[in-house]
DSSP file (Angstrom, degrees, kcal/mol; ACC not computed):
  #  RESIDUE AA STRUCTURE BP1 BP2  ACC     N-H-->O    O-->H-N    N-H-->O    O-->H-N    TCO  KAPPA ALPHA  PHI   PSI    X-CA   Y-CA   Z-CA
    1    1 A M              0   0    0      0, 0.0     2,-0.5     0, 0.0     0, 0.0   0.000 360.0 360.0 360.0 130.2  -31.2   38.0   -2.1
    2    2 A T        -     0   0    0      2,-0.0     2,-0.5     0, 0.0     0, 0.0  -0.728 360.0-155.7 -87.8 125.8  -28.3   35.8   -3.3
    3    3 A K        -     0   0    0     -2,-0.5     2,-0.3     0, 0.0     0, 0.0  -0.892   5.4-156.4-105.7 131.5  -25.0   37.5   -3.9
    4    4 A F        -     0   0    0     -2,-0.5     2,-0.1     1,-0.0    40,-0.1  -0.728  23.9-107.1-102.2 148.7  -22.5   36.1   -6.3
    5    5 A V        -     0   0    0     -2,-0.3     2,-0.2    37,-0.2    -1,-0.0  -0.487  34.1-137.7 -73.0 146.6  -18.8   36.7   -6.3
    6    6 A K    >   -     0   0    0     -2,-0.1     3,-0.7     1,-0.1     4,-0.5  -0.532  22.8-110.8 -97.4 166.1  -17.4   39.0   -9.2
    7    7 A N  G >  S+     0   0    0      1,-0.2     3,-0.8    -2,-0.2    -1,-0.1   0.851 119.0  55.6 -65.1 -34.5  -14.4   38.4  -11.3
    8    8 A S  G 3  S+     0   0    0      1,-0.2    -1,-0.2     3,-0.0    -3,-0.0   0.705 105.2  52.1 -72.4 -17.3  -12.8   41.4   -9.6
    9    9 A E  G <  S+     0   0    0     -3,-0.7     2,-0.3     2,-0.0    -1,-0.2   0.555  83.1 108.0 -95.8  -6.1  -13.4   40.1   -6.2
   10   10 A I    <   +     0   0    0     -3,-0.8     2,-0.4    -4,-0.5    40,-0.1  -0.535  39.0 171.6 -76.0 130.2  -11.7   36.7   -6.8
   11   11 A N        -     0   0    0     -2,-0.3     2,-0.5    38,-0.2    -2,-0.0  -0.993  21.6-145.6-137.2 130.0   -8.2   36.2   -5.1
   12   12 A N        -     0   0    0     -2,-0.4     2,-0.2    39,-0.1    39,-0.2  -0.785   8.6-155.0 -98.0 135.9   -6.7   32.8   -5.2
   13   13 A N        -     0   0    0     -2,-0.5    39,-2.5    39,-0.0     2,-0.4  -0.579  13.2-127.8-102.2 168.8   -4.7   31.4   -2.4
   14   14 A W  E     -a   52   0A   0    121,-0.2   123,-2.9    -2,-0.2     2,-0.4  -0.958  23.2-169.1-120.1 133.0   -2.0   28.7   -2.6
   15   15 A Y  E     -ab  53 137A   0     37,-1.3    39,-2.9    -2,-0.4     2,-0.4  -0.942   7.8-153.2-125.3 152.7   -2.1   25.6   -0.3
   16   16 A E  E     -ab  54 138A   0    121,-2.8   123,-2.8    -2,-0.4     2,-0.4  -0.989  11.2-172.9-129.9 122.2    0.6   23.0    0.2
   17   17 A I  E     -ab  55 139A   0     37,-3.0    39,-2.4    -2,-0.4     2,-0.7  -0.972  18.8-143.6-123.2 132.7   -0.2   19.5    1.2
   18   18 A D  E     -a   56   0A   0    121,-0.7   123,-0.3    -2,-0.4    39,-0.2  -0.830  10.8-163.0 -95.3 110.8    2.3   16.8    2.2
   19   19 A A    >   +     0   0    0     37,-2.9     3,-2.2    -2,-0.7    43,-0.2   0.409  41.0 135.4 -76.6   2.3    0.9   13.4    0.8
   20   20 A S  T 3  S-     0   0    0      1,-0.3    41,-0.2    36,-0.2    -2,-0.1  -0.327  86.0  -8.9 -62.3 129.8    3.1   11.2    3.0
   21   21 A N  T 3  S+     0   0    0     39,-1.7     2,-0.3     1,-0.2    -1,-0.3   0.667  99.8 142.7  59.6  21.8    0.9    8.4    4.5
   22   22 A A    <   -     0   0    0     -3,-2.2    40,-2.6    38,-0.1     2,-0.3  -0.695  53.7-120.2 -88.4 144.1   -2.2   10.0    3.2
   23   23 A I  B  >  -d   62   0B   0     -2,-0.3     4,-2.7    38,-0.2     3,-0.3  -0.701  21.3-132.6 -89.9 137.1   -5.2    7.9    1.8
   24   24 A V  H  > S+     0   0    0     38,-1.8     4,-1.9    -2,-0.3    -1,-0.1   0.844  98.7  47.1 -63.4 -41.9   -6.0    8.7   -1.7
   25   25 A G  H  > S+     0   0    0      2,-0.2     4,-1.6     1,-0.2    -1,-0.2   0.865 114.3  47.1 -69.6 -35.4   -9.7    9.1   -1.5
   26   26 A R  H  > S+     0   0    0     -3,-0.3     4,-1.9     2,-0.2    -2,-0.2   0.898 113.9  46.2 -71.8 -46.2   -9.7   11.2    1.5
   27   27 A L  H  X S+     0   0    0     -4,-2.7     4,-1.7     1,-0.2    -2,-0.2   0.817 109.5  55.5 -72.2 -25.2   -7.1   13.5    0.2
   28   28 A A  H  X S+     0   0    0     -4,-1.9     4,-2.6    -5,-0.2    -2,-0.2   0.860 105.9  52.3 -64.3 -41.6   -8.8   13.7   -3.1
   29   29 A S  H  X S+     0   0    0     -4,-1.6     4,-1.7     2,-0.2    -2,-0.2   0.900 110.5  47.4 -62.5 -45.6  -12.0   14.9   -1.3
   30   30 A V  H  X S+     0   0    0     -4,-1.9     4,-1.7     1,-0.2    -2,-0.2   0.912 115.3  46.5 -66.4 -40.1  -10.1   17.7    0.6
   31   31 A I  H  X S+     0   0    0     -4,-1.7     4,-2.9     1,-0.2     5,-0.2   0.930 108.6  54.1 -70.6 -43.2   -8.4   18.8   -2.6
   32   32 A S  H  X S+     0   0    0     -4,-2.6     4,-1.6     1,-0.2    -1,-0.2   0.890 109.2  47.7 -54.0 -45.1  -11.6   18.8   -4.7
   33   33 A K  H  X>S+     0   0    0     -4,-1.7     5,-1.9     2,-0.2     6,-0.8   0.861 113.8  47.8 -71.3 -36.0  -13.4   21.1   -2.3
   34   34 A I  H ><5S+     0   0    0     -4,-1.7    17,-1.9     1,-0.2     3,-0.5   0.920 111.1  50.0 -73.6 -41.2  -10.4   23.5   -2.1
   35   35 A I  H 3<5S+     0   0    0     -4,-2.9    15,-0.3    15,-0.2    -2,-0.2   0.815 112.6  46.9 -66.2 -28.5  -10.0   23.6   -5.9
   36   36 A R  H 3<5S-     0   0    0     -4,-1.6    13,-0.4    -5,-0.2     8,-0.3   0.611 115.9-115.7 -89.7  -7.3  -13.8   24.3   -6.5
   37   37 A G  T X<5S+     0   0    0     -4,-0.7     3,-1.3    -3,-0.5    -3,-0.2   0.690  71.1 138.0  83.7  18.6  -13.7   27.0   -3.8
   38   38 A K  T 3 < +     0   0    0     -5,-1.9    -4,-0.2     1,-0.3     5,-0.1   0.668  63.2  68.1 -68.2 -19.6  -16.0   25.3   -1.4
   39   39 A N  T 3  S+     0   0    0     -6,-0.8   114,-0.4    -5,-0.1     2,-0.3   0.402  88.4  81.9 -76.5  -1.1  -13.8   26.3    1.4
   40   40 A K  S X  S-     0   0    0     -3,-1.3     3,-0.7   112,-0.1   111,-0.1  -0.746  79.0-131.3-103.1 151.0  -14.7   29.9    1.0
   41   41 A T  T 3  S+     0   0    0     -2,-0.3     2,-0.2     1,-0.3    -1,-0.1   0.775 105.0  57.2 -74.9 -23.3  -17.7   31.8    2.2
   42   42 A K  T 3  S+     0   0    0      7,-0.1     2,-0.3    -5,-0.1    -1,-0.3  -0.337  76.6 165.4-102.7  53.9  -18.4   33.3   -1.1
   43   43 A Y    <   -     0   0    0     -3,-0.7    -6,-0.1    -2,-0.2    -5,-0.1  -0.459  13.8-174.8 -65.8 125.4  -18.7   30.0   -3.0
   44   44 A T    >   -     0   0    0     -2,-0.3     3,-1.6    -8,-0.3     5,-0.3  -0.942  14.9-154.0-125.5 116.4  -20.3   30.4   -6.5
   45   45 A P  T 3  S+     0   0    0      0, 0.0    -1,-0.1     0, 0.0    -7,-0.0   0.818  90.0  50.8 -62.8 -28.2  -20.8   27.2   -8.3
   46   46 A H  T 3  S+     0   0    0      2,-0.0     2,-0.3    67,-0.0    67,-0.0   0.466 104.7  65.2 -91.1   2.2  -20.7   28.6  -11.8
   47   47 A M  S <  S-     0   0    0     -3,-1.6     2,-1.2   -11,-0.1    -3,-0.2  -0.852  81.8-117.4-120.1 157.1  -17.5   30.4  -11.4
   48   48 A D        +     0   0    0     -2,-0.3   -11,-0.1     1,-0.1   -12,-0.1  -0.728  55.9 137.2 -96.4  92.1  -13.9   29.4  -10.8
   49   49 A N        +     0   0    0     -2,-1.2   -38,-0.2   -13,-0.4    -1,-0.1  -0.079  35.1 123.7-120.6  31.6  -13.0   31.0   -7.5
   50   50 A G        -     0   0    0    -15,-0.3   -15,-0.2     1,-0.1     2,-0.2  -0.303  57.0-109.4 -87.2 169.4  -11.2   28.0   -6.2
   51   51 A D        -     0   0    0    -17,-1.9   -37,-0.2   -39,-0.2     2,-0.2  -0.610  26.2-103.7 -98.1 159.9   -7.5   27.9   -4.8
   52   52 A F  E     -a   14   0A   0    -39,-2.5   -37,-1.3    -2,-0.2     2,-0.4  -0.558  32.4-160.1 -77.0 145.8   -4.4   26.4   -6.0
   53   53 A V  E     -ac  15 121A   0     67,-2.6    69,-2.7    -2,-0.2     2,-0.5  -0.989   4.7-163.9-129.2 127.1   -3.2   23.1   -4.3
   54   54 A I  E     -ac  16 122A   0    -39,-2.9   -37,-3.0    -2,-0.4     2,-0.5  -0.939   8.1-164.5-110.3 126.5    0.4   21.8   -4.4
   55   55 A V  E     -ac  17 123A   0     67,-3.3    69,-2.9    -2,-0.5     3,-0.3  -0.956   8.9-175.6-111.4 124.6    0.9   18.1   -3.4
   56   56 A K  E     +a   18   0A   0    -39,-2.4   -37,-2.9    -2,-0.5   -36,-0.2  -0.774  59.1  32.0-118.5 163.8    4.3   16.9   -2.6
   57   57 A N    >   +     0   0    0     69,-2.2     3,-1.7    67,-0.3    68,-0.2   0.871  63.3 161.0  62.0  39.7    5.6   13.5   -1.8
   58   58 A I  G >   +     0   0    0     66,-1.6     3,-1.1    -3,-0.3    67,-0.2   0.659  62.2  70.5 -69.9 -11.8    3.1   11.8   -3.9
   59   59 A E  G 3  S+     0   0    0      1,-0.2    -1,-0.3    65,-0.2    66,-0.1   0.684  95.2  57.0 -74.8 -15.3    5.1    8.6   -4.1
   60   60 A K  G <  S+     0   0    0     -3,-1.7   -39,-1.7     2,-0.0    -1,-0.2   0.295  77.8 126.8 -98.8  12.2    4.3    8.0   -0.4
   61   61 A I    <   -     0   0    0     -3,-1.1     2,-0.2   -41,-0.2   -38,-0.2  -0.392  47.7-142.6 -71.2 147.0    0.6    8.0   -0.8
   62   62 A K  B     -d   23   0B   0    -40,-2.6   -38,-1.8   -43,-0.2     2,-0.3  -0.687  10.6-151.7-110.9 157.4   -1.4    5.1    0.5
   63   63 A F        -     0   0    0     -2,-0.2     2,-0.3   -40,-0.2     5,-0.1  -0.947  27.2-119.5-123.7 146.9   -4.6    3.0   -0.4
   64   64 A T  S >  S-     0   0    0     -2,-0.3     3,-1.3     2,-0.1     4,-0.1  -0.633  75.7 -13.3 -84.0 147.1   -6.8    1.3    2.1
   65   65 A G  T 3  S-     0   0    0     -2,-0.3     3,-0.4     1,-0.2    -2,-0.2  -0.333 122.4 -36.1  63.5-144.4   -7.1   -2.6    2.0
   66   66 A K  T 3> S+     0   0    0      1,-0.2     4,-2.5     2,-0.1     3,-0.5  -0.123  97.0 119.7-105.3  33.2   -5.8   -4.2   -1.1
   67   67 A K  H <>  +     0   0    0     -3,-1.3     4,-1.8     1,-0.2    -1,-0.2   0.816  64.3  68.1 -67.6 -25.9   -6.9   -1.5   -3.5
   68   68 A F  H  4 S+     0   0    0     -3,-0.4    21,-1.2     1,-0.2    -1,-0.2   0.873 116.6  23.6 -60.0 -38.0   -3.3   -0.9   -4.6
   69   69 A Q  H  4 S+     0   0    0     -3,-0.5    -2,-0.2    19,-0.2    -1,-0.2   0.768 131.3  41.1 -91.5 -36.9   -3.2   -4.4   -6.3
   70   70 A N  H  < S+     0   0    0     -4,-2.5    -3,-0.2    17,-0.1    -2,-0.1   0.724  83.9  96.9-102.3 -26.8   -6.9   -5.0   -6.9
   71   71 A K     <  -     0   0    0     -4,-1.8     2,-0.4    -5,-0.3    -4,-0.0  -0.356  60.3-147.6 -68.3 149.8   -8.6   -1.7   -8.1
   72   72 A K        -     0   0    0     15,-0.2     2,-0.4    16,-0.1    15,-0.2  -0.929  12.1-160.9-121.7 141.1   -9.0   -1.4  -11.8
   73   73 A Y  E     -E   86   0C   0     13,-2.8    13,-2.2    -2,-0.4     2,-0.3  -0.985  18.2-159.9-114.6 129.5   -8.9    1.7  -14.0
   74   74 A F  E     +E   85   0C   0     -2,-0.4     2,-0.3    11,-0.2    11,-0.2  -0.828  15.6 169.4-108.9 147.2  -10.5    1.3  -17.4
   75   75 A R  E     -E   84   0C   0      9,-1.9     9,-2.4    -2,-0.3     2,-0.4  -0.928  24.2-133.9-142.7 171.1  -10.1    3.2  -20.6
   76   76 A H  E     -E   83   0C   0     -2,-0.3     7,-0.2     7,-0.2    -2,-0.0  -0.991   3.0-153.6-130.5 130.9  -11.2    2.6  -24.1
   77   77 A T        -     0   0    0      5,-2.2     6,-0.1    -2,-0.4    -1,-0.1   0.686  48.2-113.2 -74.7 -21.3   -8.9    3.0  -27.4
   78   78 A G  S    S+     0   0    0      1,-0.4     5,-0.1     4,-0.1    -1,-0.0   0.397  84.3 107.7  92.7   3.3  -12.0    3.7  -29.5
   79   79 A Y  S >  S-     0   0    0      3,-0.1     3,-2.0     1,-0.1    -1,-0.4  -0.713  85.6 -83.6-102.3 160.9  -11.7    0.5  -31.5
   80   80 A P  T 3  S+     0   0    0      0, 0.0    -1,-0.1     0, 0.0     0, 0.0  -0.464 118.8   8.4 -65.6 137.2  -13.9   -2.6  -31.2
   81   81 A G  T 3  S+     0   0    0      1,-0.1    -5,-0.0    -2,-0.1     0, 0.0   0.711  92.8 132.6  71.4  24.5  -12.7   -4.7  -28.3
   82   82 A G    <   +     0   0    0     -3,-2.0    -5,-2.2     2,-0.0     2,-0.5  -0.051  19.1 134.8-101.8  35.9  -10.3   -1.9  -27.2
   83   83 A I  E     -E   76   0C   0     -7,-0.2     2,-0.3    -6,-0.1    -7,-0.2  -0.708  34.7-167.2 -86.0 132.4  -11.0   -1.7  -23.5
   84   84 A K  E     -E   75   0C   0     -9,-2.4    -9,-1.9    -2,-0.5     2,-0.4  -0.877   2.3-164.8-110.6 144.2   -7.8   -1.6  -21.5
   85   85 A E  E     +E   74   0C   0     -2,-0.3     2,-0.3   -11,-0.2   -11,-0.2  -0.969  10.6 169.8-129.4 146.7   -7.5   -2.1  -17.8
   86   86 A T  E     -E   73   0C   0    -13,-2.2   -13,-2.8    -2,-0.4    -2,-0.0  -0.969  23.1-130.0-146.2 167.9   -4.7   -1.3  -15.3
   87   87 A T     >  -     0   0    0     -2,-0.3     4,-2.3   -15,-0.2     3,-0.5  -0.760  31.1-109.3-116.9 162.8   -4.1   -1.1  -11.6
   88   88 A P  H  > S+     0   0    0      0, 0.0     4,-2.1     0, 0.0   -19,-0.2   0.790 116.3  64.2 -61.6 -27.7   -2.6    1.6   -9.4
   89   89 A E  H  > S+     0   0    0    -21,-1.2     4,-0.7     2,-0.2   -20,-0.1   0.933 108.7  39.0 -58.9 -45.5    0.4   -0.6   -8.9
   90   90 A K  H  > S+     0   0    0     -3,-0.5     4,-0.9     1,-0.2     3,-0.4   0.846 113.1  55.5 -73.7 -34.3    1.2   -0.4  -12.5
   91   91 A F  H  X S+     0   0    0     -4,-2.3     4,-2.4     1,-0.2     3,-0.4   0.881 100.3  61.4 -62.6 -37.5    0.2    3.2  -12.8
   92   92 A F  H  < S+     0   0    0     -4,-2.1    -1,-0.2     1,-0.2    -2,-0.2   0.787  94.8  61.6 -61.4 -33.0    2.7    4.1  -10.0
   93   93 A V  H  < S+     0   0    0     -4,-0.7    -1,-0.2    -3,-0.4    -2,-0.2   0.956 118.9  22.1 -65.5 -45.3    5.6    2.9  -12.0
   94   94 A K  H  < S+     0   0    0     -4,-0.9    -2,-0.2    -3,-0.4    -1,-0.1   0.896 140.3  12.9 -89.8 -44.8    5.2    5.5  -14.9
   95   95 A K    ><  -     0   0    0     -4,-2.4     3,-0.9    -5,-0.2     4,-0.4  -0.782  58.5-179.7-136.1  93.7    3.2    8.2  -13.4
   96   96 A P  T 3  S+     0   0    0      0, 0.0     4,-0.5     0, 0.0     3,-0.4   0.762  83.2  52.3 -64.8 -30.5    2.8    8.3   -9.6
   97   97 A G  T 3> S+     0   0    0      1,-0.2     4,-2.1     2,-0.1     5,-0.2   0.645  88.7  78.1 -84.4 -11.2    0.6   11.5   -9.6
   98   98 A E  H <> S+     0   0    0     -3,-0.9     4,-2.1     1,-0.2    -1,-0.2   0.768  86.2  59.9 -73.7 -20.3   -2.0   10.3  -12.0
   99   99 A V  H  > S+     0   0    0     -3,-0.4     4,-1.8    -4,-0.4    -1,-0.2   0.942 110.2  41.3 -65.9 -47.0   -3.8    8.2   -9.6
  100  100 A L  H  > S+     0   0    0     -4,-0.5     4,-2.5     2,-0.2     5,-0.2   0.889 114.5  52.8 -66.9 -38.5   -4.5   11.2   -7.3
  101  101 A K  H  X S+     0   0    0     -4,-2.1     4,-2.6     1,-0.2    -2,-0.2   0.881 108.9  49.5 -64.9 -36.6   -5.3   13.4  -10.4
  102  102 A L  H  X S+     0   0    0     -4,-2.1     4,-1.7     2,-0.2    -1,-0.2   0.886 110.8  50.7 -69.7 -34.0   -7.8   10.8  -11.6
  103  103 A A  H  < S+     0   0    0     -4,-1.8     4,-0.5     2,-0.2    -2,-0.2   0.894 113.7  43.6 -68.9 -38.3   -9.4   10.7   -8.1
  104  104 A V  H >X S+     0   0    0     -4,-2.5     3,-1.3     1,-0.2     4,-0.8   0.935 111.5  55.1 -64.7 -46.9   -9.7   14.5   -8.0
  105  105 A K  H >< S+     0   0    0     -4,-2.6     3,-0.7     1,-0.3    -2,-0.2   0.853 106.6  50.2 -50.9 -42.0  -11.0   14.6  -11.6
  106  106 A R  T 3< S+     0   0    0     -4,-1.7    -1,-0.3     1,-0.2    -2,-0.2   0.564 105.8  57.4 -80.8 -10.9  -13.8   12.2  -10.8
  107  107 A M  T <4 S+     0   0    0     -3,-1.3    -1,-0.2    -4,-0.5    -2,-0.2   0.554  94.1  80.2 -88.8 -15.0  -14.8   14.2   -7.8
  108  108 A L  S << S-     0   0    0     -4,-0.8     3,-0.1    -3,-0.7     2,-0.1  -0.643  93.2-102.3 -92.9 151.8  -15.4   17.3   -9.8
  109  109 A P        -     0   0    0      0, 0.0     5,-0.1     0, 0.0    -1,-0.1  -0.397  47.2-101.6 -69.9 154.3  -18.5   17.9  -11.9
  110  110 A G  S    S+     0   0    0      4,-0.1     3,-0.2    -4,-0.1     4,-0.0  -0.293  74.4  65.5 -74.9 156.4  -18.0   17.3  -15.6
  111  111 A G  S  > S-     0   0    0      1,-0.2     4,-1.5     2,-0.1     3,-0.2  -0.590  94.4 -55.9 121.9 179.6  -17.6   20.0  -18.1
  112  112 A P  H  > S+     0   0    0      0, 0.0     4,-2.1     0, 0.0     5,-0.2   0.864 126.4  56.9 -69.9 -31.2  -15.2   22.9  -19.1
  113  113 A L  H  > S+     0   0    0      1,-0.2     4,-2.3     2,-0.2     5,-0.2   0.903 105.9  51.4 -66.1 -37.3  -15.2   24.6  -15.7
  114  114 A A  H  > S+     0   0    0      2,-0.2     4,-1.7    -3,-0.2    -1,-0.2   0.849 107.9  53.1 -65.3 -33.1  -14.0   21.3  -14.1
  115  115 A K  H  X S+     0   0    0     -4,-1.5     4,-0.7     2,-0.2    -1,-0.2   0.924 110.5  45.8 -66.5 -43.4  -11.2   21.1  -16.6
  116  116 A K  H  < S+     0   0    0     -4,-2.1     3,-0.4     1,-0.2     4,-0.3   0.838 112.5  51.9 -69.2 -31.3  -10.1   24.6  -15.8
  117  117 A Q  H >< S+     0   0    0     -4,-2.3     3,-1.1     1,-0.2    -1,-0.2   0.834 102.1  59.1 -71.2 -25.3  -10.3   23.9  -12.1
  118  118 A L  H >< S+     0   0    0     -4,-1.7     3,-1.1     1,-0.3    -1,-0.2   0.694  92.9  67.9 -74.0 -19.9   -8.2   20.7  -12.4
  119  119 A T  T 3< S+     0   0    0     -4,-0.7    -1,-0.3    -3,-0.4    -2,-0.2   0.602  86.2  70.0 -70.7 -12.9   -5.4   22.8  -13.8
  120  120 A K  T <  S+     0   0    0     -3,-1.1   -67,-2.6    -4,-0.3     2,-0.6   0.397  80.3  94.1 -77.6  -5.4   -5.1   24.4  -10.3
  121  121 A L  E <   -c   53   0A   0     -3,-1.1     2,-0.5   -69,-0.2   -67,-0.2  -0.850  56.4-169.2 -97.0 118.8   -3.7   21.0   -9.0
  122  122 A K  E     -c   54   0A   0    -69,-2.7   -67,-3.3    -2,-0.6     2,-0.4  -0.967   3.0-169.0-113.1 119.0    0.0   20.8   -8.9
  123  123 A I  E     +c   55   0A   0     -2,-0.5     2,-0.4   -69,-0.2   -67,-0.2  -0.933   8.8 176.8-118.0 131.6    1.4   17.3   -8.2
  124  124 A Y        -     0   0    0    -69,-2.9   -66,-1.6    -2,-0.4   -67,-0.3  -0.986  26.8-133.4-133.6 142.6    5.2   16.7   -7.4
  125  125 A T  S    S+     0   0    0     -2,-0.4     3,-0.3   -68,-0.2   -69,-0.0  -0.705  80.3  12.7 -80.2 144.5    7.4   13.8   -6.4
  126  126 A G  S    S-     0   0    0     -2,-0.3   -69,-2.2     1,-0.2   -68,-0.3  -0.116 104.2 -72.4  79.9 177.1    9.7   14.5   -3.5
  127  127 A S  S    S+     0   0    0    -71,-0.2     2,-0.4   -70,-0.1    -1,-0.2   0.431 101.0  93.6 -88.1  -2.3    9.5   17.5   -1.2
  128  128 A E        +     0   0    0     -3,-0.3   -71,-0.1     2,-0.0    -3,-0.0  -0.774  44.6 164.1 -98.9 137.0   10.7   20.1   -3.7
  129  129 A H        -     0   0    0     -2,-0.4     3,-0.4    -5,-0.1   -73,-0.0  -0.977  40.9-123.7-144.5 159.9    8.4   22.3   -5.9
  130  130 A P  S    S+     0   0    0      0, 0.0     3,-0.4     0, 0.0    -2,-0.0   0.426  94.5  79.0 -79.2   1.3    8.8   25.5   -8.1
  131  131 A H    >   +     0   0    0      1,-0.2     3,-0.7     2,-0.1     4,-0.1  -0.103  50.2 113.8-112.0  37.2    6.0   27.3   -6.4
  132  132 A S  G >   +     0   0    0     -3,-0.4     3,-1.8     1,-0.2    -1,-0.2   0.777  69.2  69.4 -75.4 -27.0    7.7   28.5   -3.2
  133  133 A T  G 3  S+     0   0    0     -3,-0.4    -1,-0.2     1,-0.3    -2,-0.1   0.715  87.8  61.8 -64.4 -21.1    7.5   32.0   -4.3
  134  134 A Q  G <  S-     0   0    0     -3,-0.7    -1,-0.3  -121,-0.0  -120,-0.2   0.584 103.7-132.4 -76.6  -8.1    3.7   32.0   -3.9
  135  135 A N    <   -     0   0    0     -3,-1.8  -121,-0.2    -4,-0.1    -3,-0.1   0.978  27.6-147.9  48.3  73.3    4.3   31.3   -0.2
  136  136 A P        -     0   0    0      0, 0.0     2,-0.5     0, 0.0  -121,-0.3  -0.250  11.5-117.9 -67.2 147.4    1.7   28.4    0.0
  137  137 A I  E     -b   15   0A   0   -123,-2.9  -121,-2.8     1,-0.0     2,-0.4  -0.812  33.0-126.5 -87.2 127.3   -0.2   27.9    3.3
  138  138 A T  E     -b   16   0A   0     -2,-0.5     2,-0.5  -123,-0.2  -121,-0.2  -0.600  20.8-161.1 -75.8 128.2    0.7   24.4    4.7
  139  139 A I  E     -b   17   0A   0   -123,-2.8     2,-0.9    -2,-0.4  -121,-0.7  -0.965  11.6-145.0-113.3 128.2   -2.2   22.1    5.4
  140  140 A D    >   -     0   0    0     -2,-0.5     3,-1.0     1,-0.2     4,-0.4  -0.781  12.3-167.9 -87.7 103.3   -1.6   19.1    7.7
  141  141 A I  T 3  S+     0   0    0     -2,-0.9     3,-0.4  -123,-0.3    -1,-0.2   0.739  79.5  63.9 -74.0 -19.5   -3.8   16.5    6.3
  142  142 A T  T 3  S+     0   0    0      1,-0.2    -1,-0.2  -120,-0.0    -2,-0.0   0.725 109.1  41.2 -73.9 -18.2   -3.5   14.0    9.3
  143  143 A K  S <  S+     0   0    0     -3,-1.0     2,-0.5     2,-0.0    -1,-0.2   0.356 101.8  93.0-108.1   1.2   -5.2   16.6   11.6
  144  144 A L        +     0   0    0     -4,-0.4     2,-0.3    -3,-0.4  -114,-0.1  -0.823  45.8 174.2-101.5 130.6   -7.9   17.6    8.9
  145  145 A N    >>  -     0   0    0     -2,-0.5     3,-1.4  -115,-0.0     4,-0.6  -0.786  49.6 -92.7-118.7 171.2  -11.3   16.2    8.5
  146  146 A N  T 34 S+     0   0    0      1,-0.3     3,-0.4    -2,-0.3     4,-0.3   0.762 121.9  57.3 -58.8 -26.7  -14.1   17.2    6.2
  147  147 A K  T >4 S+     0   0    0      1,-0.2     3,-0.5     2,-0.1    -1,-0.3   0.776 103.2  53.3 -66.0 -28.5  -15.7   19.5    8.7
  148  148 A N  G X4 S+     0   0    0     -3,-1.4     3,-1.1     1,-0.2    -1,-0.2   0.579  84.2  86.0 -87.3 -13.4  -12.5   21.5    9.1
  149  149 A I  G >< S+     0   0    0     -4,-0.6     3,-1.1    -3,-0.4    -1,-0.2   0.802  84.9  58.5 -61.1 -27.3  -12.1   22.3    5.3
  150  150 A V  G X  S+     0   0    0     -3,-0.5     3,-0.7    -4,-0.3    -1,-0.3   0.824 100.7  58.1 -73.1 -27.2  -14.4   25.3    5.7
  151  151 A R  G <  S+     0   0    0     -3,-1.1    -1,-0.3     1,-0.2    -2,-0.2   0.145  71.5 103.9 -92.3  20.6  -12.0   26.8    8.3
  152  152 A L  G <         0   0    0     -3,-1.1    -1,-0.2     1,-0.2    -2,-0.1   0.732 360.0 360.0 -75.8 -20.6   -8.9   26.9    6.1
  153  153 A R    <         0   0    0     -3,-0.7    -1,-0.2  -114,-0.4    -2,-0.1   0.487 360.0 360.0 -49.2 360.0   -9.1   30.7    5.5
């Protein structure tokens, strides 16, 4: 018999990750699993029982290879011939956290639940953030691989 978590049983933890010298895709996969709640034993796919993630020092994030200059992000204005492209290098000038947010967003399943889960991601430049009162648990991303994500509890 499958048991699902109830709304009264949900308790959200706060995690803090330092993005210094972290690779974007690997960091995004760790964050997406925590936000969805896959690091918990009572994971329920149709409910939002994930945790909050604070990412600091986003300006020190890394890409592998030449993706920082060559990777392209596309968007469409809605008008004929209105496709626009940009690179992470240009993105970093205006919004350094948007690159990681897009990577995490694309790793979540589509729909209203994913939009709600994405609001649990807090990205900050520098090492200061306003969420110190939540007493976040610090995760060292350099020592963490995908097999250890379940052991965050």
